[in-house]
C-alpha positions as CSV (number, residue, x, y, z in Angstrom):
1,M,-20.6,4.5,21.8
2,P,-21.1,5.4,25.4
3,A,-17.8,5.7,27.4
4,T,-18.0,2.5,29.5
5,K,-15.1,0.6,31.0
6,E,-15.3,-1.9,28.0
7,T,-15.1,1.1,25.4
8,V,-12.0,2.4,27.2
9,E,-10.5,-1.0,27.3
10,A,-11.3,-1.4,23.6
11,Q,-9.7,2.0,22.7
12,N,-6.6,1.0,24.8
13,F,-6.4,-2.3,22.9
14,I,-6.4,-0.5,19.5
15,T,-3.9,2.1,20.7
16,Q,-1.6,-0.4,22.2
17,F,-1.4,-2.8,19.4
18,R,-2.2,-0.5,16.4
19,C,-4.8,-2.9,15.3
20,L,-6.6,-1.8,12.1
21,I,-10.0,-2.5,13.5
22,S,-12.9,-0.4,14.3
23,P,-14.1,0.6,17.9
24,E,-17.1,-1.7,17.2
25,V,-15.1,-4.6,16.7
26,A,-12.6,-3.8,19.4
27,I,-15.4,-3.5,22.0
28,T,-16.8,-6.8,20.9
29,F,-13.3,-8.4,21.5
30,V,-13.0,-7.2,25.1
31,S,-16.8,-7.9,25.9
32,S,-17.3,-11.3,24.3
33,P,-16.8,-14.1,26.7
34,S,-14.9,-16.1,24.0
35,T,-12.3,-13.6,23.3
36,R,-12.1,-11.4,26.3
37,P,-9.5,-13.5,28.1
38,Y,-7.1,-12.9,25.3
39,A,-7.8,-9.2,25.1
40,S,-7.6,-8.8,28.9
41,L,-4.4,-10.7,29.2
42,A,-2.8,-8.9,26.4
43,L,-3.8,-5.6,28.0
44,S,-2.5,-6.6,31.4
45,I,1.1,-7.5,30.6
46,T,2.2,-4.2,28.9
47,N,5.3,-4.2,31.0
48,C,6.2,-7.7,29.8
49,S,8.1,-8.8,26.8
50,F,6.8,-7.3,23.5
51,K,7.2,-10.7,21.8
52,M,4.8,-12.1,24.3
53,R,2.3,-9.4,23.6
54,V,2.5,-9.9,19.9
55,S,2.0,-13.7,20.4
56,L,-1.3,-13.0,22.4
57,L,-2.5,-10.7,19.7
58,C,-1.9,-13.3,17.1
59,L,-3.8,-15.7,19.1
60,L,-6.7,-13.3,19.4
61,R,-6.8,-12.6,15.7
62,L,-6.5,-16.2,14.8
63,H,-9.2,-17.4,17.4
64,P,-12.2,-18.7,15.5
65,A,-14.5,-16.5,17.8
66,A,-12.6,-13.5,16.8
67,T,-12.8,-14.4,13.1
68,A,-16.5,-14.6,13.4
69,I,-16.8,-11.4,15.4
70,M,-14.8,-9.4,12.9
71,A,-16.9,-10.7,10.0
72,S,-20.1,-10.0,11.9
73,S,-19.0,-6.6,12.9
74,S,-17.8,-5.7,9.5
75,S,-21.1,-6.6,8.0
76,K,-22.8,-4.2,10.5
77,E,-20.7,-1.2,9.7
78,P,-22.1,1.3,7.3
79,S,-21.1,0.7,3.6
80,V,-20.2,4.4,3.3
81,K,-17.3,4.1,5.8
82,K,-14.1,5.5,4.0
83,P,-11.4,3.0,3.1
84,V,-8.2,3.5,5.2
85,L,-4.8,3.3,3.4
86,Y,-1.6,2.9,5.3
87,G,1.3,4.0,3.2
88,Y,4.3,6.3,2.9
89,A,4.6,9.3,0.7
90,K,7.6,8.2,-1.5
91,S,6.6,4.5,-1.8
92,S,5.8,4.0,-5.3
93,C,3.4,1.1,-4.4
94,S,1.5,3.5,-2.1
95,W,1.2,6.2,-4.8
96,R,-0.4,3.5,-7.0
97,V,-3.2,3.0,-4.6
98,R,-3.7,6.7,-3.8
99,A,-3.9,7.4,-7.6
100,A,-6.3,4.6,-8.0
101,F,-8.8,6.2,-5.5
102,A,-8.3,9.7,-7.1
103,A,-8.9,8.3,-10.6
104,K,-12.1,6.8,-9.5
105,N,-13.0,10.1,-7.6
106,A,-13.4,8.0,-4.5
107,D,-12.8,9.4,-1.0
108,F,-10.4,7.5,1.3
109,E,-8.3,8.2,4.5
110,C,-4.5,8.2,4.6
111,R,-2.7,7.0,7.6
112,Y,1.2,7.0,7.5
113,F,3.7,4.5,8.4
114,N,7.2,5.1,7.4
115,P,9.2,1.8,7.4
116,Y,12.5,3.6,7.4
117,E,11.8,5.6,10.6
118,A,9.7,3.0,12.4
119,T,11.0,1.5,15.6
120,A,11.6,-2.3,15.9
121,E,8.5,-2.5,17.9
122,E,6.4,-0.5,15.5
123,K,7.8,-2.7,12.7
124,A,6.9,-5.8,14.6
125,Q,3.3,-4.5,15.2
126,F,2.9,-3.6,11.6
127,A,4.1,-7.1,10.5
128,L,0.9,-8.5,12.2
129,L,-1.0,-6.9,9.3
130,N,1.6,-7.6,6.6
131,P,4.2,-10.3,7.4
132,L,6.7,-8.6,5.1
133,G,6.2,-5.4,7.0
134,Q,5.6,-3.4,3.8
135,V,3.3,-0.7,2.7
136,P,0.6,-0.3,1.4
137,I,-2.1,-1.8,3.5
138,L,-5.7,-1.0,2.7
139,M,-8.6,-1.5,5.2
140,I,-11.6,-1.8,3.0
141,D,-15.1,-3.5,3.2
142,G,-13.9,-5.5,6.4
143,H,-10.8,-6.7,4.6
144,Y,-7.0,-6.0,5.2
145,L,-5.4,-6.2,1.8
146,S,-1.6,-5.9,1.3
147,Q,0.4,-5.9,-1.9
148,S,-0.5,-3.0,-4.3
149,V,-1.5,-5.0,-7.5
150,P,-4.3,-7.1,-5.8
151,I,-5.3,-3.8,-4.1
152,L,-5.7,-2.1,-7.5
153,E,-7.7,-4.9,-8.8
154,Y,-10.0,-4.8,-5.7
155,I,-10.5,-1.2,-6.2
156,E,-11.2,-1.6,-9.8
157,E,-13.8,-4.3,-9.1
158,T,-15.6,-2.8,-6.1
159,V,-15.2,1.1,-6.2
160,P,-17.6,2.9,-8.6
161,G,-16.1,5.4,-11.0
162,P,-14.2,5.5,-14.3
163,R,-13.0,1.9,-15.1
164,L,-9.3,1.2,-14.9
165,L,-9.2,-1.9,-17.0
166,P,-10.4,-1.8,-20.7
167,K,-13.5,-3.8,-21.8
168,E,-11.6,-5.3,-24.6
169,P,-9.7,-8.5,-23.5
170,G,-6.6,-7.9,-25.6
171,Q,-6.2,-4.3,-24.0
172,R,-6.9,-5.6,-20.6
173,A,-4.1,-8.2,-21.0
174,Q,-1.7,-5.4,-22.3
175,V,-2.5,-3.4,-19.2
176,R,-1.7,-6.3,-17.0
177,E,1.5,-7.0,-18.9
178,I,2.8,-3.4,-18.3
179,V,1.7,-3.6,-14.6
180,E,3.5,-7.0,-14.1
181,L,6.7,-5.7,-16.0
182,I,6.9,-2.8,-13.6
183,N,5.8,-4.7,-10.5
184,S,8.0,-7.6,-10.8
185,G,10.6,-6.6,-13.4
186,I,11.8,-3.2,-12.0
187,Q,10.3,-1.9,-8.7
188,P,11.8,-4.7,-6.4
189,F,15.2,-4.1,-7.5
190,Q,15.4,-0.5,-6.5
191,N,14.4,-1.1,-2.9
192,P,17.2,-0.2,-0.6
193,S,16.8,-3.4,1.4
194,V,17.3,-5.4,-1.8
195,A,20.3,-3.4,-3.0
196,Q,22.0,-3.7,0.5
197,R,22.0,-7.4,0.0
198,H,24.0,-6.9,-3.2
199,S,26.8,-4.8,-1.6
200,D,27.7,-2.7,1.5
201,D,29.1,0.0,-0.8
202,P,26.5,2.7,-1.4
203,N,28.0,3.5,-4.9
204,K,27.8,-0.1,-5.8
205,Q,24.1,-0.3,-4.6
206,K,23.3,2.5,-6.9
207,E,25.0,1.1,-9.9
208,W,23.1,-2.1,-9.3
209,Q,19.8,-0.3,-8.9
210,V,20.3,1.8,-12.0
211,Y,21.2,-1.2,-14.0
212,W,17.9,-2.9,-13.3
213,I,15.9,0.0,-13.6
214,E,17.3,0.8,-17.0
215,K,17.0,-2.8,-18.1
216,G,13.3,-2.8,-17.1
217,L,12.6,0.6,-18.7
218,T,14.2,-0.6,-22.0
219,A,11.6,-3.4,-22.1
220,L,8.9,-1.0,-21.0
221,E,9.8,1.5,-23.8
222,A,9.5,-1.4,-26.3
223,V,6.0,-2.4,-25.0
224,L,4.7,1.0,-25.0
225,T,5.5,1.5,-28.8
226,K,2.7,-1.1,-29.4
227,T,0.2,0.0,-26.8
228,H,0.3,3.6,-26.2
229,G,-2.2,6.4,-27.2
230,K,-2.4,9.4,-24.8
231,C,-1.9,6.9,-22.0
232,S,0.2,3.7,-21.6
233,V,-2.7,1.6,-23.4
234,G,-5.0,3.6,-25.4
235,D,-6.2,7.1,-24.4
236,E,-7.8,6.4,-21.0
237,I,-6.1,6.1,-17.6
238,T,-5.6,2.4,-16.7
239,L,-4.0,0.3,-14.1
240,A,-0.8,0.4,-16.1
241,D,-0.6,4.3,-15.8
242,L,-1.0,3.9,-12.0
243,C,2.1,1.8,-12.0
244,L,4.0,3.7,-14.7
245,V,4.0,7.2,-13.1
246,P,5.3,6.1,-9.7
247,Q,8.0,4.1,-11.3
248,L,9.1,6.9,-13.6
249,F,9.3,9.2,-10.7
250,A,11.3,6.8,-8.7
251,S,13.6,6.1,-11.6
252,R,14.6,9.6,-11.9
253,R,15.3,9.8,-8.2
254,F,17.5,6.8,-8.3
255,G,19.6,8.3,-11.2
256,A,18.6,6.4,-14.2
257,N,19.4,8.1,-17.6
258,M,15.9,9.0,-18.5
259,T,17.0,10.3,-22.0
260,K,17.2,6.6,-23.2
261,F,13.3,6.2,-22.8
262,P,11.7,9.2,-24.6
263,L,8.3,7.5,-25.0
264,C,8.2,6.6,-21.2
265,V,9.1,10.1,-20.2
266,K,6.5,11.7,-22.6
267,I,3.7,9.5,-21.2
268,F,5.0,10.1,-17.7
269,D,5.0,14.0,-18.1
270,D,1.5,14.0,-19.8
271,L,0.0,11.9,-17.1
272,L,1.4,14.2,-14.3
273,E,-0.7,17.0,-15.6
274,L,-3.8,15.1,-14.7
275,E,-5.6,15.5,-11.3
276,P,-5.2,12.0,-10.2
277,F,-1.5,12.1,-10.3
278,R,-1.1,15.7,-9.2
279,K,-3.0,15.4,-6.1
280,T,-1.5,12.1,-5.1
281,H,2.1,13.2,-5.9
282,P,4.6,12.3,-3.1
283,N,5.4,16.1,-2.6
284,N,1.8,16.8,-2.0
285,Q,1.3,14.4,1.0
286,A,1.3,15.2,4.7
287,D,4.1,12.8,5.4
288,T,6.4,14.0,2.4
289,P,9.9,13.4,3.8
290,D,13.1,15.3,2.6
291,E,14.8,14.5,-0.7
292,S,17.3,12.2,1.1
293,A,14.7,9.8,2.2
294,P,14.8,6.2,0.8
295,I,12.7,5.0,-2.1
């Protein structure tokens, strides 16, 4: 795009609000008569309350004309444009999505948001994209997707490459059972924000986390005895493995007694030798924090 006054305003708009929108969409926001008043006003009150600026941005994003602009602009963008994943190295849910793209041999761009180091203002801005303020968020095909499991399903349904759900309905159900067991029955209980509601005592928090992790892994071990081959379900990588590997990694970090779960550990160790998990491992990411970092 030529460097006009409007393109400069559009770039300022993106920078100021960290909108996950392309320059093409942003310049339409600031140039369209129906949305320009919102964009101009938002840009003009940078010294006023952050809450007011956020409110204006919400109005802009919810404005019917803005919705139409985003839909129209998204349809005009090249289909080869890379998906953008906002995540955090040690977030197990972010790792699931990184591994899904790697398993599909699909290119994507990583951008980093650390919810444990973000300022209150950054968290508020991020919450415009995911009201829970959590990672991952995936920008793909003109959509902003949050929550890792629907993101995985979307990748499976739209991104070419090896399939991550078996053809056979029974095996597909087994994969989804394992995904849900981990996603609902284990992972939420290990989050520091959840454990802190249990107790203010760090030792009691850890006991509580380990209790729920081991309870969930006990169930997972039993399920895997009926479904596993080389992988969690059969011999090919599935969505179940994309959830199992990050969960086992986190379980060790949180101090669970992994000797109780030999089958889980064997599958985990074998999968870690495969490229989709090696290249997306938290220790191999640009934003890898030190070992004391949460999650």
